[in-house]
C-alpha positions as CSV (number, residue, x, y, z in Angstrom):
1,M,13.4,91.5,147.0
2,R,16.0,88.5,147.6
3,A,13.2,86.5,149.1
4,E,11.2,86.7,145.9
5,R,14.0,85.7,143.9
6,M,14.6,82.6,145.8
7,S,13.4,79.2,144.8
8,P,10.9,77.7,146.9
9,L,10.5,74.4,146.9
10,L,7.5,72.2,147.8
11,A,8.0,68.3,148.3
12,L,5.3,65.8,148.4
13,G,6.4,62.7,149.7
14,L,3.8,59.7,149.8
15,L,4.5,56.5,151.6
16,V,2.8,53.0,152.3
17,A,3.4,52.7,155.9
18,G,2.6,52.5,159.5
19,L,0.4,53.8,162.2
20,C,-3.4,54.8,162.0
21,S,-3.9,58.2,160.9
22,S,-5.8,60.9,162.9
23,V,-9.6,61.0,163.1
24,H,-11.4,62.2,160.0
25,C,-13.6,65.0,160.1
26,L,-16.9,66.0,157.7
27,P,-16.7,69.1,156.1
28,E,-19.3,71.7,157.6
29,N,-21.3,71.9,154.7
30,V,-21.4,68.3,154.0
31,T,-23.7,66.3,156.3
32,P,-22.6,62.6,157.0
33,E,-25.9,61.4,154.9
34,E,-24.7,63.4,152.1
35,L,-21.3,62.3,152.0
36,H,-22.2,58.4,152.2
37,K,-24.8,59.0,149.6
38,G,-22.3,60.5,147.3
39,A,-19.8,58.0,147.9
40,S,-21.8,55.2,147.7
41,V,-22.2,55.9,143.9
42,D,-18.7,56.8,143.3
43,D,-17.3,53.7,145.1
44,H,-17.1,51.6,141.8
45,S,-15.9,54.5,140.0
46,L,-13.1,55.3,142.2
47,A,-12.1,51.9,142.4
48,S,-12.2,51.4,138.5
49,S,-10.4,55.1,138.2
50,N,-7.9,53.5,140.7
51,T,-7.5,50.3,139.0
52,D,-7.0,51.9,135.3
53,F,-4.4,54.3,136.8
54,A,-2.4,51.7,138.5
55,F,-2.4,49.3,135.3
56,S,-1.6,52.4,133.3
57,L,1.4,53.1,135.5
58,Y,2.5,49.3,136.2
59,K,2.8,49.4,132.2
60,Q,5.1,52.3,132.1
61,L,7.2,51.0,134.7
62,A,7.4,47.6,133.4
63,L,8.4,49.2,130.1
64,E,11.4,51.3,131.8
65,N,12.6,48.1,133.6
66,P,11.7,45.1,131.2
67,N,14.1,42.3,133.4
68,K,13.7,43.9,137.0
69,N,11.2,43.4,139.6
70,V,8.5,45.9,139.8
71,I,6.7,46.9,143.1
72,F,4.6,49.8,143.9
73,S,1.7,50.9,145.6
74,P,-0.9,52.6,143.1
75,L,-3.3,53.6,145.8
76,S,-0.5,55.3,147.5
77,I,0.4,57.2,144.4
78,S,-3.2,58.0,143.8
79,I,-4.1,59.5,147.3
80,A,-0.8,61.7,147.0
81,L,-1.7,63.0,143.5
82,G,-5.3,63.7,144.9
83,F,-3.8,65.4,147.6
84,L,-1.7,67.7,145.6
85,S,-4.4,68.2,143.3
86,L,-6.2,70.4,146.1
87,G,-3.9,73.4,145.5
88,A,-3.8,72.5,141.6
89,R,-6.3,75.0,139.4
90,G,-7.1,75.0,135.7
91,S,-5.4,72.9,133.4
92,T,-2.8,71.8,136.0
93,L,-5.8,70.2,137.9
94,T,-7.5,69.0,134.9
95,E,-4.4,67.0,133.7
96,I,-3.8,65.5,137.4
97,L,-7.1,64.3,137.6
98,E,-7.5,62.8,134.3
99,G,-4.0,61.5,134.7
100,L,-5.8,59.5,137.7
101,K,-8.0,58.4,134.8
102,F,-10.9,60.3,136.0
103,N,-13.9,60.9,133.4
104,L,-14.5,64.6,134.5
105,T,-17.7,64.8,132.4
106,E,-19.4,62.1,134.9
107,I,-17.6,63.3,138.2
108,Q,-16.7,66.4,139.7
109,E,-13.6,67.5,141.5
110,K,-15.6,67.6,144.8
111,E,-16.8,63.9,144.4
112,I,-13.3,62.8,143.5
113,H,-12.0,64.1,147.1
114,Q,-15.2,63.0,149.0
115,G,-14.1,59.4,147.6
116,F,-10.5,59.4,148.8
117,Q,-11.8,60.8,152.0
118,Q,-14.3,57.8,152.2
119,L,-11.5,55.5,151.1
120,L,-9.2,56.7,153.8
121,Q,-12.2,56.2,156.4
122,T,-12.8,52.6,155.1
123,L,-9.1,51.5,154.8
124,N,-8.4,53.0,158.7
125,K,-11.4,50.8,160.3
126,P,-10.0,48.9,162.8
127,S,-9.6,45.0,162.1
128,N,-8.3,42.5,164.3
129,Q,-7.3,40.4,161.2
130,L,-5.4,42.7,159.2
131,Q,-2.7,45.6,160.2
132,L,-3.4,48.4,157.5
133,S,-3.1,52.4,158.0
134,V,-3.2,55.0,155.9
135,G,-2.6,58.7,156.5
136,N,-1.4,62.0,155.4
137,A,1.0,64.8,156.9
138,M,2.3,68.2,156.0
139,F,5.8,69.6,156.9
140,V,5.7,73.4,156.4
141,Q,8.5,75.9,156.5
142,E,8.4,77.9,159.9
143,E,7.3,81.3,158.2
144,M,5.4,79.8,155.0
145,K,1.9,81.1,154.7
146,L,-0.2,78.3,153.4
147,L,-3.7,79.3,152.3
148,D,-6.3,78.5,154.7
149,K,-8.9,76.8,152.4
150,F,-5.8,74.3,151.4
151,I,-5.1,73.7,155.1
152,E,-8.8,73.2,155.7
153,D,-9.4,70.8,153.0
154,A,-5.9,68.9,153.9
155,R,-7.3,68.2,157.3
156,V,-11.1,67.8,156.3
157,L,-10.5,65.5,153.0
158,Y,-7.0,63.9,153.3
159,A,-7.2,63.8,157.4
160,S,-3.7,65.6,157.1
161,G,-2.3,67.6,160.2
162,A,0.8,70.4,159.6
163,F,4.4,70.4,161.5
164,S,6.3,73.2,161.8
165,T,9.9,72.5,160.1
166,N,13.0,74.4,159.5
167,F,14.2,73.6,156.2
168,K,16.8,76.0,156.3
169,D,19.0,73.5,158.5
170,P,18.3,70.8,155.4
171,K,20.0,68.0,157.7
172,V,17.7,68.3,160.5
173,A,14.6,68.7,158.7
174,K,15.1,65.5,156.4
175,R,16.2,63.7,159.6
176,L,12.6,64.3,161.0
177,I,10.6,63.4,158.0
178,N,12.6,60.4,157.4
179,D,12.5,59.3,161.0
180,Y,8.5,60.1,160.8
181,V,8.6,58.0,157.5
182,K,10.4,55.2,159.0
183,N,8.3,54.9,162.1
184,K,5.0,55.1,160.0
185,T,6.3,52.3,157.9
186,Q,7.3,50.3,161.1
187,G,10.9,50.7,159.7
188,K,10.3,49.3,156.5
189,I,11.0,52.7,154.4
190,E,14.2,54.3,155.3
191,D,15.8,57.4,153.8
192,L,12.7,58.2,151.6
193,F,14.5,61.8,150.8
194,K,18.0,61.4,150.2
195,D,18.9,65.2,150.5
196,L,16.6,68.4,150.8
197,D,17.3,71.7,149.3
198,P,17.5,74.4,152.1
199,L,14.9,76.7,150.1
200,T,12.4,73.6,150.7
201,K,8.8,74.7,152.0
202,V,6.5,72.3,152.3
203,I,6.7,68.5,152.0
204,L,3.5,66.4,151.9
205,V,3.3,62.8,152.7
206,N,1.1,60.0,152.6
207,Y,1.6,56.8,154.1
208,I,0.4,53.3,154.2
209,Y,1.6,50.1,156.2
210,F,-0.1,46.8,155.3
211,K,0.5,43.3,157.1
212,A,-2.1,40.1,157.2
213,Q,-1.4,36.4,157.8
214,W,-2.5,33.7,155.1
215,R,-5.6,32.0,156.2
216,T,-4.0,28.8,155.4
217,P,-0.1,29.2,156.2
218,F,2.4,27.5,154.4
219,D,4.8,25.2,156.8
220,P,8.3,26.2,156.8
221,K,9.3,22.6,157.2
222,Q,7.9,22.1,153.6
223,T,10.0,24.8,152.3
224,Y,12.9,23.7,150.2
225,K,15.8,25.3,147.6
226,S,14.2,24.8,144.2
227,Y,15.4,26.7,140.9
228,F,13.2,29.6,139.3
229,H,13.8,30.3,135.6
230,V,14.5,34.2,135.5
231,S,14.8,33.8,131.6
232,E,15.5,31.0,129.4
233,N,19.3,31.3,129.8
234,K,19.2,32.3,133.5
235,R,18.1,30.4,136.6
236,V,18.6,31.4,140.3
237,E,18.3,29.0,143.5
238,V,15.4,30.2,145.8
239,P,13.5,29.3,148.8
240,M,10.3,27.7,147.6
241,M,7.2,27.2,149.9
242,S,4.9,24.4,149.3
243,I,1.4,23.5,150.1
244,G,-0.5,20.7,149.3
245,G,-4.6,20.0,149.0
246,L,-5.2,23.9,149.2
247,V,-8.8,24.9,148.2
248,T,-8.3,28.3,147.3
249,P,-9.9,30.5,144.4
250,Y,-8.2,29.6,140.8
251,F,-9.1,30.3,137.2
252,R,-7.1,29.2,134.4
253,D,-7.4,31.8,131.6
254,E,-7.3,30.5,128.2
255,E,-7.9,33.8,126.4
256,L,-4.8,35.5,127.9
257,G,-2.8,32.5,128.5
258,C,-2.2,32.6,132.4
259,T,-3.2,30.6,135.1
260,L,-4.5,32.9,138.5
261,V,-4.5,31.6,142.3
262,A,-6.0,34.1,145.1
263,L,-4.6,33.4,148.3
264,M,-6.9,34.6,150.9
265,Y,-5.5,36.3,154.2
266,T,-7.5,35.7,157.4
267,S,-9.1,39.4,156.8
268,N,-10.6,37.8,153.6
269,D,-8.4,40.0,151.5
270,S,-6.7,38.6,148.8
271,A,-3.3,38.3,147.2
272,L,-3.9,37.6,143.4
273,F,-0.8,35.5,141.9
274,I,-0.9,35.4,137.8
275,L,1.5,33.0,136.1
276,P,1.8,33.6,132.6
277,D,2.5,30.5,130.1
278,E,6.1,30.8,128.9
279,G,6.8,33.5,126.6
280,K,3.4,35.2,127.3
281,M,4.6,38.0,129.8
282,Q,4.3,40.8,127.5
283,D,1.2,40.0,125.6
284,L,-0.6,39.6,129.1
285,E,0.8,43.0,130.4
286,A,-0.3,44.8,127.5
287,K,-4.0,43.6,128.5
288,L,-3.9,44.6,132.2
289,N,-7.0,47.1,132.5
290,P,-9.9,47.0,134.6
291,E,-12.1,44.8,132.7
292,T,-9.6,42.3,132.8
293,L,-9.4,42.4,136.5
294,T,-13.3,42.5,137.1
295,R,-13.4,39.4,134.4
296,W,-10.7,37.4,136.8
297,R,-12.4,38.2,140.1
298,E,-16.1,37.0,138.6
299,S,-14.1,33.8,137.2
300,L,-12.3,32.7,140.2
301,Y,-13.4,29.7,141.6
302,P,-12.5,27.4,144.8
303,R,-10.6,24.7,143.5
304,R,-8.6,21.9,145.1
305,I,-4.8,22.3,144.1
306,H,-3.0,19.2,144.4
307,E,0.6,21.0,145.1
308,L,1.1,24.7,145.0
309,N,4.6,26.0,144.9
310,L,5.7,29.8,145.5
311,P,9.0,31.4,146.1
312,R,9.5,33.3,149.3
313,F,10.6,36.7,148.4
314,S,11.5,40.2,149.5
315,I,11.3,42.8,146.6
316,S,11.5,46.5,147.0
317,S,11.8,49.2,144.6
318,D,13.1,52.9,144.6
319,Y,11.8,54.9,141.8
320,D,13.6,58.3,142.2
321,K,12.1,60.2,139.0
322,L,8.4,59.1,138.7
323,E,7.7,62.5,137.2
324,D,9.0,61.2,134.1
325,I,6.7,58.1,134.0
326,L,3.8,60.4,134.9
327,S,4.4,62.3,132.1
328,Q,4.1,59.5,130.0
329,L,0.2,59.6,131.5
330,E,-0.2,62.8,130.3
331,I,0.5,64.7,133.6
332,K,2.8,67.3,132.4
333,K,1.9,70.7,133.1
334,V,2.4,70.5,136.9
335,F,6.2,69.7,136.3
336,T,6.7,72.8,134.2
337,Q,6.6,76.7,134.7
338,E,3.2,76.5,133.4
339,A,2.1,74.5,136.8
340,D,-0.4,76.5,138.5
341,L,-0.8,75.3,141.9
342,S,-2.0,78.9,143.5
343,G,-4.5,76.8,145.7
344,I,-1.4,76.0,147.9
345,T,-0.1,79.8,148.8
346,D,0.2,83.1,147.3
347,D,3.5,83.4,148.5
348,H,5.4,81.7,145.5
349,K,4.8,80.2,142.2
350,L,5.2,76.5,142.6
351,E,5.9,73.5,140.3
352,V,6.6,69.9,140.9
353,S,10.4,69.2,140.2
354,Q,10.7,65.5,141.6
355,V,8.5,62.5,142.4
356,V,9.8,59.7,144.2
357,H,8.3,56.5,145.4
358,K,9.9,53.5,147.3
359,A,8.2,50.2,148.1
360,V,8.7,46.8,149.8
361,L,6.7,43.5,149.8
362,D,8.0,40.5,151.9
363,V,5.8,37.2,150.9
364,G,6.7,34.6,153.4
365,E,5.2,31.3,154.8
366,E,3.0,33.2,157.6
367,G,1.8,35.9,155.3
368,T,2.8,39.2,153.5
369,E,4.2,42.7,154.8
370,G,4.3,45.7,152.4
371,A,5.3,48.9,152.6
372,A,5.8,51.6,150.4
373,A,6.3,55.8,149.9
374,T,6.2,58.4,147.3
375,G,7.9,61.8,147.5
376,I,7.0,64.9,145.1
377,K,9.2,67.8,145.3
378,V,7.5,71.4,144.0
379,G,9.7,74.2,143.3
380,I,9.2,77.3,141.6
381,T,8.9,78.3,138.3
382,S,-5.2,22.6,134.4
383,I,-5.2,21.5,138.1
384,N,-6.3,18.2,138.7
385,E,-3.6,16.1,140.3
386,I,-1.2,18.8,138.4
387,P,1.1,20.8,140.5
388,L,1.1,24.9,140.1
389,S,4.5,26.2,140.5
390,F,5.7,29.5,140.5
391,N,8.8,29.0,139.3
392,R,9.1,31.6,136.6
393,P,8.2,35.5,136.5
394,F,4.7,36.3,137.8
395,L,2.6,39.3,138.8
396,I,1.4,39.7,141.9
397,A,-1.7,42.3,143.1
398,I,-2.9,42.7,146.7
399,V,-6.5,43.5,146.3
400,L,-8.8,44.9,149.6
401,K,-12.0,43.3,149.6
402,D,-13.9,46.4,150.9
403,T,-13.0,48.9,148.6
404,Q,-11.7,46.7,145.6
405,S,-8.5,48.9,145.8
406,I,-5.1,47.4,144.6
407,I,-2.9,48.7,147.3
408,F,0.4,46.6,145.8
409,L,0.9,45.5,142.0
410,G,4.0,44.3,140.9
411,K,6.1,41.7,138.9
412,V,8.5,39.1,140.5
413,T,11.2,38.6,137.6
414,N,13.9,37.4,140.1
415,P,12.9,36.5,143.5
416,S,16.5,36.2,145.1
417,Q,17.0,40.1,144.2
418,A,16.0,42.5,147.1
């Protein structure tokens, strides 16, 4: 009886990080042809939903931190919540999937998971031009009994294996998991979990790691010290990278009052830098949606920029109560005693008690490196000869060409703040 009264915790951690995930297997009852057939229809739907979720989450994070840098990996959080939803049932499941911006009258739950499975496979295709890896893992209390279906779905759809862990020694368990995260993120994300409860039962982890080189790198000799205008009354000195005569996709959006430049990586993926006109940041943020991104992507056209100035920066975030933000996106029940996560285990009634997310993004002369992590704890109950200078707050979105996925999204308010 004593064991039943204890408060078991399930923590789900997502991190954008480092090594290739394991081989992806297909469900026995789905042929590769059927999966591909379904996924080809859902590619656009998945990308559109992920983008919608990315911008919705961005707006909430920017609202909570109006004058701070914002950086997160919407893809990491989407995959993590997709992974969690494998064990959700009833209205708890509906809330998570609708919160992820899926229209459940147009797409079935099975197709969503197959879409994520296909996405994971695409992201993990080997490339000489790009370091990108995504995967999942579960850390399970030694005597904890997960449902066979959950274990199998996690393995088949999310390529997740399970590691036996002794959470009764929380210091050892925390070190094991944090070391795993650090390794997978090439050392970029440390201490994803600050502490673990000895009653923790399961931790689910998703990781992504990204590193790419600019097709046309900046010359470090051209980097100079310059001022970045954080606000009307505040400016900071930053290392400003500079490049002249660059031909790159460009668009001047008069409708939204902003200028866009896409800097290409050698892999043909891109980082989209969005510079709002002075005083227009909040107006622009309010209008971020999948249609805006589609219009921008269709409007970008190669132009010669006389001189492009962009600060060299490294920004990071540590959101330790992401569940409050997700509740604003109508994902609520899973954080209460009404949560139905009965698809994970018969042993205990579980609920999500905390969601954490960490992200780091470095942009320099050679290219970009990014890593992020998310943790979810679950317990009981005009360009002609004009230089373009990013010397005031701007947005950045890193988009993968094959999947149209936004893997990093952020706002640089102060490049001198890590």
